[in-house]
C-alpha positions, -999 to 999 in steps of 0.1 A, spaced: 460 -60 -299 465 -77 -333 498 -92 -342 521 -70 -363 517 -77 -400 543 -100 -415 567 -83 -440 556 -91 -475 573 -120 -493 597 -108 -519 582 -133 -543 547 -118 -539 557 -82 -545 547 -69 -580 576 -52 -598 575 -21 -620 572 -27 -657 602 -43 -673 620 -51 -640 630 -87 -635 633 -106 -603 668 -117 -612 679 -81 -615 663 -73 -581 679 -103 -564 713 -91 -577 706 -56 -565 696 -70 -531 729 -89 -528 748 -57 -538 730 -36 -513 739 -60 -485 775 -61 -497 777 -23 -497 772 -24 -460 803 -44 -454 835 -28 -441 855 -40 -472 829 -49 -499 840 -69 -529 815 -49 -550 807 -12 -542 773 -4 -556 758 26 -538 727 26 -560 716 -10 -552 696 -1 -522 680 28 -541 668 3 -567 651 -18 -541 635 12 -524 622 25 -557 608 -9 -567 591 -13 -533 609 -46 -530 622 -59 -496 657 -74 -495 658 -111 -504 666 -137 -530 650 -166 -547 623 -186 -528 631 -214 -505 657 -221 -479 679 -247 -495 717 -245 -496 718 -228 -530 693 -201 -519 714 -194 -488 747 -190 -508 733 -171 -538 736 -136 -524 773 -142 -518 776 -159 -551 760 -129 -569 787 -107 -553 817 -129 -563 802 -133 -598 800 -95 -601 836 -92 -588 848 -118 -613 832 -100 -643 842 -66 -630 879 -77 -632 874 -94 -666 859 -62 -681 885 -39 -667 913 -62 -679 897 -62 -714 893 -25 -715 930 -20 -704 940 -44 -732 923 -23 -759 886 -31 -759 873 5 -758 837 -6 -763 819 -26 -736 784 -40 -743 763 -52 -714 736 -75 -729 706 -78 -707 721 -51 -685 694 -52 -659 703 -29 -629 740 -31 -637 759 0 -626 794 -8 -639 793 23 -660 792 43 -628 811 23 -602 842 9 -620 874 28 -626 875 26 -664 905 35 -686 901 67 -705 878 67 -735 858 36 -728 822 36 -742 798 14 -723 765 3 -740 736 -11 -720 712 -33 -741 680 -38 -722 642 -36 -722 631 1 -725 609 0 -694 637 -13 -673 660 13 -686 635 40 -678 632 28 -642 669 26 -639 674 62 -652 649 75 -627 668 60 -598 703 70 -611 690 106 -614 717 119 -637 746 104 -618 778 109 -638 793 78 -653 830 69 -647 835 57 -682 842 81 -711 807 76 -725 776 56 -716 747 48 -740 715 29 -734 700 8 -761 663 4 -754 655 -29 -771 652 -65 -758 685 -83 -761 666 -113 -775 654 -93 -805 671 -75 -833 693 -49 -817 722 -44 -842 708 -13 -858 699 3 -825 733 -5 -810 752 10 -840 729 41 -839 743 48 -804 779 49 -818 789 12 -816 816 4 -842 819 -32 -853 854 -26 -866 867 -19 -830 874 -46 -804 846 -50 -779 842 -66 -745 808 -83 -743 791 -93 -711 760 -115 -708 763 -120 -671 731 -140 -663 711 -134 -695 717 -165 -716 706 -194 -694 672 -178 -687 665 -179 -725 653 -207 -747 683 -223 -765 673 -208 -798 672 -173 -784 705 -178 -765 722 -189 -798 707 -159 -817 722 -135 -791 756 -151 -794 755 -152 -831 748 -115 -833 775 -108 -808 800 -128 -829 790 -111 -861 796 -77 -846 830 -85 -831 863 -73 -844 896 -91 -837 906 -87 -801 871 -88 -788 862 -107 -756 831 -120 -739 820 -130 -704 790 -151 -695 777 -173 -667 767 -206 -681 747 -234 -664 762 -269 -662 737 -293 -678 751 -322 -659 744 -305 -625 708 -294 -630 694 -329 -621 716 -332 -589 701 -334 -554 717 -300 -548 702 -282 -577 668 -299 -583 651 -285 -552 664 -250 -560 650 -252 -596 617 -265 -583 614 -235 -559 626 -211 -586 599 -223 -610 572 -209 -587 584 -174 -599 581 -184 -636 619 -184 -639 638 -214 -652 673 -224 -664 665 -231 -701 699 -229 -718 724 -254 -703 759 -266 -714 778 -298 -707 810 -287 -725 811 -248 -725 846 -246 -742 834 -267 -771 801 -249 -775 818 -215 -776 844 -227 -800 817 -238 -824 804 -202 -822 837 -186 -829 852 -181 -795 882 -194 -776 867 -199 -741 880 -206 -707 860 -217 -676 874 -201 -644 887 -225 -617 869 -210 -587 892 -227 -562 921 -205 -575 902 -172 -569 910 -160 -533 879 -138 -530 857 -167 -540 872 -190 -515 871 -165 -487 835 -156 -492 821 -191 -499 843 -209 -473 814 -211 -448 793 -230 -473 819 -256 -484 813 -281 -456 777 -281 -465 780 -282 -503 814 -297 -511 829 -292 -546 796 -300 -563 785 -264 -559 815 -251 -579 804 -272 -609 768 -259 -609 777 -230 -631 806 -220 -653 821 -185 -651 831 -184 -687 853 -158 -706 869 -159 -739 884 -142 -770 873 -141 -806 890 -169 -826 913 -158 -854 899 -167 -888 916 -196 -905 
């Protein structure tokens, strides 16, 4: 009797048009989190996305320390930006723009204040896949609009056509978008974001630490990641300074002060030490007042 077939490697599974592996890896982390008794992120659609894509649960290739912690990291990162966006919305940002929204379901799973309008800027093919899986699920925000255009292109007109008002404060999120882009494209996205921001606007973005990418912890991960065609292209050494030069007062979160981060990542700390906490920056900020 022949041996049972091995399950397909997640890295070898072709994805539907427009769907990125980064988006699927995050969905996989959310799907596993959904099964916990007290999940940090509740995302009942994550497993449906994996099933519709024909993609088995899993993350980036390899079995190094970073690969092992990334599913938990994806969850605490989502939780961090969930809290940031809700705080911004409660403080008066009635517009939320998700740049490179991927399979983000925040418009459906968060308890938004009344009247919040969530915009999702993403490749049209990915949005079509996402709409098929969501199957007319009702959003929890006041209004949700999809903007079917690449976030690295010209999207101002399309965003405004969906009801975006540059005169109103906006909470922007580029959760994992920027560091996968060439520096010129990342700067273009941020420049457009800044030009469309009214006083009181905020942003959130995960930024990669340029000084960590050549470390013994990160280099093997990046080498394994490169086999999928993905790389960390946009990296920062001083995120507060970079964002200030682009019009924003930025703050990098101190991960060791966030209880849910420490609780979830505690099993990895003996293996990784504090170096892992400096691999990426969870960065938020507000629009700087004109001089």
